[in-house]
C-alpha positions, 0 to 999 in steps of 0.5 A: 500499499505504501508503494502504491500510495508513494508512486501515485503521489510522484505520478500526480506530481508529474501530471501537474508539471505537465499540465503547467508546461503547455509548450510540452503538450503542443510540441510533442504532439505537433511534431508528428502531425506536421511530419505526417502532414508534410510527408503526405503533401510531398508524396502527393506532389511527387506522384504523377497525376492520377496516382494520388491513391498511392500517396494516401495508401502510404499515409495510411501505412505511415500513420502507426509510425507517427503515432509511435513517434508521439509515444516515444518522444513524449514518454522518453523526454518526460523523464527529463524531470529526473535530472531536474529533480536531481538539480533542485534537490528533490530527488535527494529527498525522495531517496532518503524518504521511506519510499521504496525504490520500486515505488520511486520507479513506479511513480516516475514511469507511471506518470510519464507513461500516462502523459504519453498515453494522453498524447497518443490518444490525441493523435489517434483521433486523426485516424479517420483522416488516414482512412482507419475506421475503428470499432470499440474493440479495435480502439480497446486494442489500440489503447492497450498497445499504446499503453504498453509501449508508453510504459516500456519507453518511459522505463527506458528513458528512466534508465538513461535519465538516472545515469545522466546529469545533464539535460543537454546530454540527455537530449543528445544521447536519447536522439542518438538512440531514439531515431534509430529505434524508430527507423528500425521499428517497421515504420518505413519498411518491414523487417522482411525486406530489411538487409541481413545487417538490419534485420537482427537489430529490428528484431531486438528493438521493442518498438518493432513488436509494438508496431506489429501489434499497433498495425494489427489493432488499427487494421481491424483484423486482430489475431488475438493469440498473435496480438497478445504475444506481441504485447508480451514481448513489448512488456517483457522489455518493459519489465527488464527496463523497470527492473534495471531501474529499480536496481539503479535506485536501490544502488544509489540509495545504498550509496546515499545511506 
């Protein structure tokens, strides 16, 4: 109960901070929308007359990738608050409090994942413009998928933010990690058509399994056994990231004590 209460308090703090920084809401949502819109306009101009259908089909194919881009950037960069809390002295207060390392990780990861889920749902509202027509079951599957991706990626961001002491360094490192992860998630090309060098990297990427699950949910033809297996892979990565985060927090607390 103490773990849940402490974690919920930290998560609430993350939500309040997010609400007060309106630029984060606009920035993290606007970039994927702009990328999606500009890509569509560019393809529309690039295709010869009478081939607009192909560009629309590519926009439909690219929509899940942009949705994942929204989730990735929002969830990862929400963990910048860990670095800010360290500089402000708040993190030190949390470490010496009775709250367990598990509660600290759950609070920070839970708050960031909820923010990413909120942003993802806003972007999902554009799905009819991409040609997706979802029923309630499809929407439920999409929400479960983006929740799993948000938790996993926020836990990954926690790992990096805990080890880094500079916001600028965090941005540099995460951009170096995030863009390859996104590009190798299947947003642009499936693993089947990837080169021999890239294919293993794609299968080691948690976003690849999230992309497959998301495309299945958006497609309206869900094979539930395969779908749950894909979600299980995403959550397995998330459990590993969260377990590593708990270990890091525990180690830091031991050093502080």
